[in-house]
N, C-alpha and C positions, 0 to 999 in steps of 0.2 A: 504494500500500500504506500501511497505518497503522503508525506508530511510537509506542511508549508507554514511559514510565518511571514508576517508583513511588517515592514519598517517604513517610516516616512523620514526623509532627509531634507535638509535645506540645500540651497544651491550655492552655498559658499564653497570656497576652495577645499575645505576639509570635510564637506558632506556630513555635517553633524547629524546624529540620529535624534530626531524630535520625538519619535514614538516607536514602540515595538509591541507587537502582539505577544500574548502569553506563550504561544507555541514555540518561541525561540528556545525555551527550556528543553523541548523534546529533540531539537536538532543540535544545538550547540552547548546546552547546559547552562548558559547564562540566563539570568532573570532580566526582565525588562529594565528594572531600575539600575542594573549594572552596566547597561549599554547606552542608555539615554544620555544625551549631551556629549558623548564621545564621538570622535571621527570614525566614519565607516572604514577608513583605510587602516585603522589600528587592527582590524580583524582580517583583512585581505592578505593573501600571499603576495610578496613583492613582485613576483613574475606576472600576477594577474591584475595588478593595480592599474597599469597604463591603459588597458582596454576600458575598464570601468571609468577611469578618470576622464578619458577622452569623450565619452558620452556625457558624463556628468557636467563637464566644463562647457559643453555646447548646449546645455539644457535650455537656456533662455531662447535660443534660436530654434530648438527642436521641440517646442511646445506641442504636446499631443503625441509625440513619437514614442517609440519603445525599442528596446534592444534586449536580446537574449544572450547571456554570457555564462559560460561555465567557469566557475571560480573555486579556489580553495580558501576556506574560511576557518579561522582559528577557533576551536571550542574552548571550554573552560579549563580543560586539562592541558591546553597548549598544543593539541594535535590538530592536523589539517583535515578538514571534512570537505570532500568534493560535493559541490552544490550546483543546482540549476538556478540561476538568478535572472529575473526579468525586471528591468528598470522601465518605469513609465513616468513621463514628465506631466505634472499637473500644475500649470501656471508658474507658481513660485516655489514648488517643492518637487521632490522625486519620490515616487512610491516604488519600493522594491519588494518583490515577491521571491523568497528564497525557499527552495524545495529540495527534498531528497526522496529517493525511492528505496524502500526497505522491505524485503520479503524473506529474510532469513539467509543463512550462510550459503545454501545451495543456489539460491537465486543470485546472490552476489557473485558467486563463482562463474555462473553463466554470463553475467553481465560483463565480467572481465574478459572472458574468452571470446565472446561474440557480441560486442557492443553495438553493432550496426544491423542487427536483425530487423527486418521489416515484416510486420504482420499485415498482409494485404487482405482487404475486404473486397469481395466481388460486387457487393452492393453497399449502400449507405450504412455506416456503423449505427448500432442501436443507440449509442450515446449521442443525444442531440447536441451536446457541447462540442463535439467534433466540428460541426458546422458553425457553431458559435465562434470558435477560434479561427476557422477559415475566414469568417466574415471580418474578424478583427485583424487578420494577418497583414493587411496593407499598412498598419501602423509601423511595421518594421522597416518599411521602405520610404517613409515620408521624408521629404527634403525641406530645407529652410524656407523655400519659396511657397510651401503649402501650409505654413503655420500662420495662425491669426493672433496668437497670444492674447486671447480674450480672458478677462477675469474669471477664474474658476476656483473652487475650493474643494478640498478632500475631507471627508468625514469618515471616522471609523466607528461603527456601531456594535454594541454588544448584542449578538444574536441570541444569547442565552437569557435575555429578558424579553417578555412578550411585547413590551413597549419600545424596544430597540433604543436603549440608552446611548447617547452620544459619548463615546470614550475619549475621542480626540477630534479637534477641528483645526484646520490650518488657518493662518491669518487672513487668507483671501476671502474668508466668509464675510468679513466686515464690509468689503467692497460690494458684495452681492446683496445682502439683506440688512446691512447697517447694524449688526450685532457683533460685538467683539467675540473672538474665539473662546475666551475663558468663560463667557456667559453662556455659551452653547453647551459646554460640557456638563454632563450629569442630567440633562433633560431628555425627555422622550423625543425621538425623531418625529413621531406622529404629532407632537404638539405644535409643530411648525406648518402643518398642513390644514388648510381650511376644512371645516366640518363637512361641507358638501362633497369634498374630494376624498374623505378619509376611508370610507368603506372599500372603494375600489383600490385605493393604495394598499390597504391591508391584504386584500385578496391577491393582488399582483405580487407583492413581496413574498407572501407565503408560498405562492406557486413557484417562484424562482428559488426560494430556499429549499424546496423539495428535492432539487438535484444540484444545488450550488451552481446556478447559472446566472444570467443577467436579467435585470428588470429595468424597464424604461418608465419614467414617471414625468408627466407634465402636469403641474398642479399650481394652485394659488397659495401663496405664503400668508401665514398669520403670525403675529408676534404674541407669544403667550405670556410675556413678562407682566403685562398689566393685570393679570389675574393672580399673580404671585401672592401667597400668604405665607410669610416666613414661619409662622407657628406650625404650619402643617408640613413643612418641607422634610423634616426628619422622619415623620411617619410615612410620607410618600416614598422616600428612598428605601426604607426598610421593606415596604410592600413590593417595590420593583425588584429588590434583590431576591425575593422569593420566586419570581417568575422564571420559567425555564423554557428553553427552546425545544418545542415539542418534536420537531422533525428529527432532531438528533437523538433525543432520549428514547423515543418510541422505536426507532430503528434498532437501537442497541439492545433494548429489552422489551420486545413486543408483548411479552406476557405480563408485564407490570402495568398496572393502571395508575396513571399520574393524574393528579388534579391540581389546578392552579386557580387561586382566588375563587374557589367554589364552583369552577366550571370544568366539565369533563374535557379530556384532551381530544375527543373526536371532533371538536369544533375547529381544530387547527390543521387538519390535513388538507393541503391545497389540491384542488382538481379543477379550478376555474372559477368563474364568477358566481356559480350557483352551488358552490361546495359546502355552504353552511359555515364558512369561516367567520368566527365572531369578531366584530370590531372590539378592540379593548375598551371596556366600560370606562367612560370619562378619561380618555388617555391623557388629558392634560393634568390629571391628578397625580399620576406617577412621575417620578423624577423631578419633583419640585413644583408641580402645578397646583391649581386649586380645584375645588369641587364643581366649578362652573365651566361650561364649555367656552372655548376661546372666541372672542369677537374678532371680526376682520381686522387686519393690520392697520386699516385706515384710522382706527380709533386710538391707536397707540400714541402716547406722548413721551416715550422714553427718548433720551438722547441717542442720536444716530438712527432712529426709526425713520421710515420713509414718510414723505408728506402725506397729509390726511387724504388728499385726492388720488394718490397713487396706489394702485393695486398691483402687487408684484406677482408675476407668473414665472415659475422656475422650471427648469429641466434638470432631472437627476438621472444618472445611469448608475445602477447599483450592482456591483460585482459581489455575489454571495459566495462565501467560502466557509469552510468548517470552523475557521478561527474567528470569524466576524464578518460584517458587511462593510465593504469599501464603497462609499458614495462619492461620486464626482458631480458637483453641483454648479450650475451657471444660470444666468438670466435666460429665460426662454426667448428664442428668436421669433419674430413675427411669422406666422404661418404663411407659406407660399400659397397664393390664391388658388392654384390648381391642385393643391394637396388634398383638398376636401371638395367633393362635388357641391355645386351651387345649391342643390336642393337640401343639403345637410345643414342643420343649425350649427352655431358655435358650440364649443365644449366647455360650458360653465363648471362642469364637474371634473374636468381634467381628462387626460389621456394616459392610459396605463397599459403596458405590454410586457409580457414575459415570453418572448418568441421561442425559447429553447427549454422551457419547463417541461416536465413529464406530460402535462396537458397544457399546451400553449394557451396563453391568455391575451385577449385584446379587449380593453374596456374604454369606451363603449364598443360594441361589435362593429366590424367594418361593414361597408355596404354589401348587401346580398345581391347576387347576380340572378338574372332571370334564367330559368332552366332551358337550355338549348339542347338540340339533339346530340346524342353520343357524348355527353359531358363537355361539350364545347361551348364557347361564348363568342359574342361579337367582338371584333378587334377594338372597337371603341370602348367597350366595357373593360377589356383587358388594360387599356391605357389608363382609365379612371382608377381601377383598383391598384395599379402599379404606383401611380402618383399618390394614392391615399396613404400608403405606408412607407414610401421611399424616404420621406423626410425624417421620420423617427429612426429608421434603420441607419441612415447616414449619421444621425446624432449619436447613436450607439457606437458606431465605428469611430467617430471623432473623439468622443468624450471618455469612453470606458477605459479602465485600467486593467492590466493583466494581474490577476490575483489567484492563480491556480498553478499547479504543477503541469506545465504545458505539454511537453512531448509525450507524457503518459496518456494524454487525451487525444492529441492530434500529432502523429509522428511526422507529418510533412513539415512541421515548423522547425525541424532540425536544420533545414537549409539556411535558416536565419541565424544560427548559433555562432558565437565567437568563442575562441579559446578551446582548450583540450578538456573533454569530459573525463573525470576520474571518479573512482569509488562508486558512490550511490547516486551520482548526478544524472543517471539515465535509468529508464524502466528496465528491470532485469529480464522481463519476458519479451522485450522487443518493442518496436514502435508501431502503433496502429496507424495504418495508411490505407485510405480509401482509393480504389481504382474507379474513377468516375466514368467508366465506359457506359454510354447510353444503352438501355435495353431496347430490343426490337419491339416496335409498337405492334399491337395486335390488330388495330384498325386505324383508319384515318378519318379526319373530320371533313365535313362538307366544305366545299370551296367558300372562302369568305369568313371562315370561323377559325378560332384558335383553340387547339386541343391541348391536353396535357394535364399536369398536376395542378395547374392554377384554377381549374374549374371549381365551382362551389361544392360539388359533391365530393371531390377527392380531397378538398381542403377543409373538411368538416372539423377535424381536430388540429389543423395547422393552417390558419388563415394567412400565413406569410409565405407559403411555398417553401422551397428549400433555399435558405439564405447562404448555404455553403458554396464551395467551389463548383462550377458547372463546366 
């Protein structure tokens, strides 16, 4: 199995570690407090530092880009551990995902003897995250001319609380919502989402957490601070500490019945918008809120809050991992006029998508196509549907950060790697690689129609088609 930890670094010359997730203990033996505020280069092997530094020093110009590096990192015992490291730039910080693949001594021996084994799939791999990484792979080839360097912020959420407490927020958050990063920490992520967007946000994130994939969220921001009641904050934090991540606990012990805040865990298994996932009751009350639902941000009078007439719409791309949720946040861009059919109303309740979840989610549902013969549809309808979701799929590719052990999910990403892989930095059973040879079609569509997987009937469980390599 793979093990991963996340670190966030500044873009100074020494790449100081601003935050580390708890799983660093499992890989290197260090605790987070032992590495925070230290230079990342203190832990890298001297032969591997130049490659990592080259990317890090160009971080400002390579906003949104990513690089895959095989490095040796010093553990607590002073030994060198071969790791797979993926660096992603998020505006003024660098997010690093460090992974190893560990499956026992026999697997390690096979990895040393045959490190380049490719496990070919005749058809699409069952893991939808394979296609997720294919969709994101262009980030490895972005050049400076393709960077916009727009203000964005990275948040790290505790997935083991039902309200997703913010564990860390980068300083860029203040440019986006006018709240200092220190004021963000300890609150529920849901407390910054307007009430009318909240239910779909919960369903979307729970779906993506089901297999540690990506969620896209476009929602309206609300400032929860005006509802703060200092007398209740201590009680609220203790309640939030009791919450657990149902998706991880139920999988590890399916025979055990867990209950949280008096609710049965069967309310939290994601399978789409109608799965019965319960919205956290009064989510503003956990992590320092009050017992009242939050009012729109327009009513806030706190320093740094947006003007009363301004309603902030945000875009967030959430990379779900076993260690936590990495959120990349920015101001939402104005929708392209052709992105939504003219007959469709605006989206006052937001847009939420989990394209690679076990049961893909799109809220609200995309436009339905008229039934055409043999599962085909008119070319004009194909163009409308394509433009309907192209915008948010592009946002996912632009904004998302890599937060997974990559080559164990999609072996084709090895072509982007730098450095020499050693030890447990590669999957011991080989790289999963899909051979995307098109299958022979059994029938053809009538002239003037488009056939294939994009029809409404074949996309019943996947409204996005196959976003992977074609």
